[in-house]
N, C-alpha and C positions, 0 to 999 in steps of 0.2 A: 316152864317157859313156853309161850305160844309163839309160833312163827307168824309173822304178818307180812303182807305184801309191801315191797319197797318201791318207791317211785324213782324217777330218774335223778332227783335231787337228793335222795337219801342214801346213806351208807347202810348196808345191812348190819344190824346189831347196834346202830348208833343210838344213843340216849335221846329221848324225846325233848330234853331240856336244851339241847344244842340245835338251833334251827339251821337248816341248810341255806347257803347263800343263793339268793335268786337275783340275777341282774335286773329283772323287770320290776322287782318290788321297790317301793319308795324307801328312801333312807330314813331310818327312825331317829338318827342323831342329827338335828338341824344345824348344829355348830359345825360338824364335819362336812355337811352337805354344801355349805356356803363356801364359795371360793373367794379369796381375797380380791378386792378390786384392783385394777391396774394402778390407780392413784396411790394406794397404800403400798404396793410392791415397788413401784418405780420411784416414788418420792424419796429423795435422799434426806437424811437427818439434817436438821438445821445446823448442827455443829460439825457436819462432815466436811472433809477437805475437798476442794475443787480439783479438777484434773490437773490444772496448772500447778497447784500446790504440791500434788503428789509427784509431778515431774521435777519440781524444784528439789524435793527431798531425795528423789532417786538420783538426780545429777550430783547433789552434794555428797552422796554416799560413794560415788565413784572416785577413783584416783586417776590422775592425769600425768603422763610421763614427760611432756614437753612444756616449755614456757609458753604461755599464751593459749594453750589448748583448752583450758577450762573456760576462759573468756570467749573463745570462738564457739564452743559448744553452747554456752549460755545464749549467745546471739542467734545461732543457727537453730537450735532445738527449741528454745523457749521464746525467741523473738523479743528478748528484753535486753536492756543495757546491763552491764555488770553491776552498776550502782543500784539499779532498780532490783536486781536479783538479791543483792546483799540486804537491802532494806526489807524486802519481803521475807527473806530467810530469817532475819532477826525477829520479825513479827511472828513468824511461824513457830519459833522456839517457845513463845509464850502461850500458844494455843493448845488446849488439851487434846484436840483432834489430831494434831501433829504428833503428840506424845503417844497416842494410841496407834498411829500409823507406823511410826519408826522409833520405838523407845530408845534403842541403843544409840542411834544417831543423834536424837534430840538431847539425851543426857550428855553425850560426848561434846556436842557443840555448846551446850549450856556451861559445862565445866570449862571449856576453852574460853568462852566469853567472860566468865567471872574471873578466871585466873589471869587473863591478859590485861585486865584493867590496872593492876598494880605494877606490872612489869614494863608497861609502855611509857613510863614517865621519862621526861626529857631532862636528864642530868640534874635533877633536883629542883628545876624551875617550877614544878607543880603542874606543868601543862601536860595533859594526856594526849598523846598523839594517836593512839589506836582507837580511842573512843569506845572500847568494849565491843568492837565488831567481831564477827565470827569469821567471815571469809576474806 
């Protein structure tokens, strides 16, 4: 074995097949050298939930202790009427993005929506009073 001089970037006894990293050398892997553009990083998926929809799901997952507290929070935090909230919440239950965001909540609310349709009948008259609503 012959000894050879080592440079500042080489480790003594290192194999010639493993090149030393040089920060001033150009990157040989062009895929790794390219950074993703701001448009691809910041652009949300077309089926992603909006911020308002996420806040609706978050509010629905909370429990409220007092009568009227949920309605007050809907108006104050979301700036919506309770009726608009219920309409949007029911539409969210059918969206796959909502299922990905909060699967346990969506499954629970879907079950409540489907089970309440048969229980809300008005004394055998055939009129559905609940309409299959969730909230």
